[in-house]
C-alpha positions as CSV (number, residue, x, y, z in Angstrom):
1,M,2.6,-59.6,107.6
2,N,2.9,-57.9,104.2
3,Q,3.1,-54.2,104.7
4,K,1.2,-52.1,102.1
5,M,2.2,-48.6,101.2
6,V,-0.3,-46.2,99.7
7,F,0.6,-42.7,98.6
8,K,-1.5,-39.6,98.0
9,Y,-0.7,-36.7,95.7
10,L,-1.3,-32.9,96.1
11,D,-0.7,-30.3,93.5
12,I,0.8,-27.2,95.0
13,L,1.8,-23.7,93.6
14,G,4.9,-22.3,95.2
15,E,5.9,-18.7,94.6
16,S,9.0,-16.6,95.1
17,A,10.6,-13.3,93.9
18,N,14.0,-15.1,94.1
19,G,13.8,-17.7,91.4
20,F,12.3,-21.1,90.6
21,D,14.4,-23.0,93.2
22,A,13.0,-20.8,95.9
23,A,9.5,-21.3,94.6
24,V,9.9,-25.1,94.8
25,Q,11.4,-24.9,98.2
26,N,8.5,-22.7,99.4
27,A,6.0,-25.2,98.1
28,I,7.6,-28.0,100.0
29,E,8.1,-26.1,103.2
30,E,4.6,-24.8,103.3
31,T,3.1,-28.2,102.5
32,A,5.2,-29.8,105.2
33,K,3.5,-27.6,107.8
34,T,0.2,-29.6,107.4
35,V,1.3,-32.9,105.6
36,R,3.5,-35.6,107.2
37,D,5.9,-38.0,105.5
38,I,6.4,-36.2,102.1
39,R,8.3,-38.7,99.9
40,T,8.7,-37.0,96.5
41,A,8.0,-33.8,94.7
42,E,7.7,-33.5,90.9
43,V,7.9,-30.1,89.3
44,I,5.1,-30.1,86.8
45,K,5.2,-26.6,85.3
46,L,7.2,-23.3,85.7
47,N,5.7,-19.9,85.2
48,V,6.7,-16.3,85.7
49,V,4.6,-13.2,86.5
50,V,5.6,-10.2,84.4
51,S,5.0,-6.6,85.2
52,N,6.3,-3.6,83.2
53,D,8.2,-6.0,81.0
54,K,10.1,-7.5,84.0
55,V,9.8,-10.8,85.8
56,V,8.4,-10.0,89.3
57,E,7.6,-13.5,90.5
58,Y,8.5,-17.1,89.8
59,Q,6.0,-19.8,90.2
60,A,6.5,-23.6,90.4
61,Y,3.6,-26.1,90.2
62,V,4.7,-29.1,92.2
63,R,3.1,-32.5,92.7
64,V,3.9,-33.7,96.2
65,A,3.6,-37.3,97.2
66,F,3.2,-38.4,100.8
67,K,2.5,-41.7,102.5
68,V,-1.0,-42.4,103.7
69,E,-1.0,-43.4,107.3
70,E,-2.8,-46.5,108.5
71,K,-5.8,-45.9,110.7
72,R,-4.9,-46.7,114.3
73,T,-7.4,-48.6,116.4
C-alpha cells in the first residue's frame, strides 16, 4: 500500500519580552497544545513593539506545518 502524506499549515504569532528566539519558541509550544505532529516551522516575519522609544515586545510570525491524520473507521 502506498502511504500518502498530507500537511496542513497554520500561521501563528508568537510574542515574548525576551527576544525573537523566545517568541518563536512560544509560538511552537502554544500551538503544540492543540495540534499534533508538528513537522516544520518557518519564520515568516519578525516585528518589535516599541513604547517610549524602547523595544518592549518581540513578535515572530511563524508558519507551522503538521501532518494531517487519516480518518479512522
